[in-house]
C-alpha positions in Angstrom: 4.9 -9.6 0.6 7.5 -9.5 3.3 6.0 -6.3 4.8 2.5 -7.6 4.4 3.0 -10.9 6.3 5.7 -9.5 8.6 3.4 -6.8 9.9 0.5 -9.3 10.3 2.7 -11.9 12.0 4.3 -9.3 14.3 1.0 -7.9 15.4 -0.5 -11.4 15.9 2.4 -12.5 18.0 2.1 -9.4 20.1 -1.7 -10.1 20.5 -1.2 -13.7 21.5 1.5 -12.8 24.0 -0.9 -10.2 25.6 -3.9 -12.6 25.4 -6.0 -10.3 23.2 -9.2 -11.5 21.5 -7.7 -13.3 18.5 -10.6 -12.5 16.1 -10.3 -8.8 16.8 -6.5 -9.1 16.7 -6.7 -10.8 13.3 -9.1 -8.2 12.0 -6.9 -5.3 13.1 -3.6 -7.0 12.2 -4.8 -7.8 8.7 -6.1 -4.2 8.2 -2.8 -2.7 9.4 -0.8 -5.1 7.3 -2.7 -3.9 4.2 -2.1 -0.3 5.1 1.6 -0.8 5.7 2.0 -2.6 2.4 0.1 0.0 0.3 2.0 2.9 2.0 5.2 1.4 0.6 3.8 0.3 -2.8 1.7 3.3 -3.6 4.4 5.4 -5.3 5.4 2.4 -7.4 1.8 1.9 -8.4 1.4 5.6 -9.2 4.4 5.4 -11.6 3.1 2.2 -13.2 -0.2 3.8 -13.9 1.4 7.0 -15.4 3.6 4.9 -17.6 0.7 2.7 -18.8 -1.2 5.8 -19.8 1.8 7.5 -21.4 2.0 7.9 -25.2 3.6 5.0 -27.1 4.7 7.3 -30.0 6.2 10.1 -27.9 6.6 8.8 -24.3 7.0 11.4 -21.6 9.0 9.1 -19.2 12.0 6.8 -19.7 11.3 4.5 -16.8 9.6 4.4 -13.3 12.4 6.4 -11.6 12.3 9.0 -14.3 8.5 9.2 -13.9 8.6 9.7 -10.2 11.4 12.3 -10.4 9.6 14.2 -13.1 6.2 14.1 -11.4 7.6 15.2 -8.0 9.7 18.0 -9.6 6.8 19.4 -11.6 3.8 18.7 -9.3 5.3 18.3 -5.8 5.9 15.3 -3.6 2.2 14.9 -2.7 1.3 14.0 -6.2 2.6 10.5 -5.8 0.1 9.9 -3.0 -3.0 11.3 -4.9 -6.0 9.2 -3.9 -4.0 7.6 -1.0 -6.7 8.1 1.7 -9.3 6.2 -0.3 -6.9 3.4 -1.1 -6.0 3.1 2.6 -9.6 2.9 3.7 -10.2 0.2 1.1 -7.0 -1.6 1.9 -7.8 -1.7 5.6 -11.3 -3.1 5.1 -10.3 -5.7 2.4 -7.3 -7.0 4.3 -8.9 -7.0 7.7 -11.8 -9.2 6.4 -9.4 -11.3 4.3 -7.2 -12.2 7.3 -10.2 -12.6 9.6 -11.6 -15.2 7.1 -8.2 -16.9 6.8 
């Protein structure tokens, strides 16, 4: 949440200082805050999803770190950002509107 509100607050402070339109600034700042947060959180969310769908009887992964290491080693680094572009588009819109309404 520190990244989320930090990015939003930083961009809004910059916008106020430069006398930008505050509704547009809030829209863009909220969208970029959501994008920044998901960029950091997405690999963790990927590992969580893989572990949740893992077998209870014969688990493939020991923990989140093991999951990320195994997935990157076997499938390449890009695997942890599968579906990222769709998530970013959604995150920008949802967070932009959310902060604008706030």
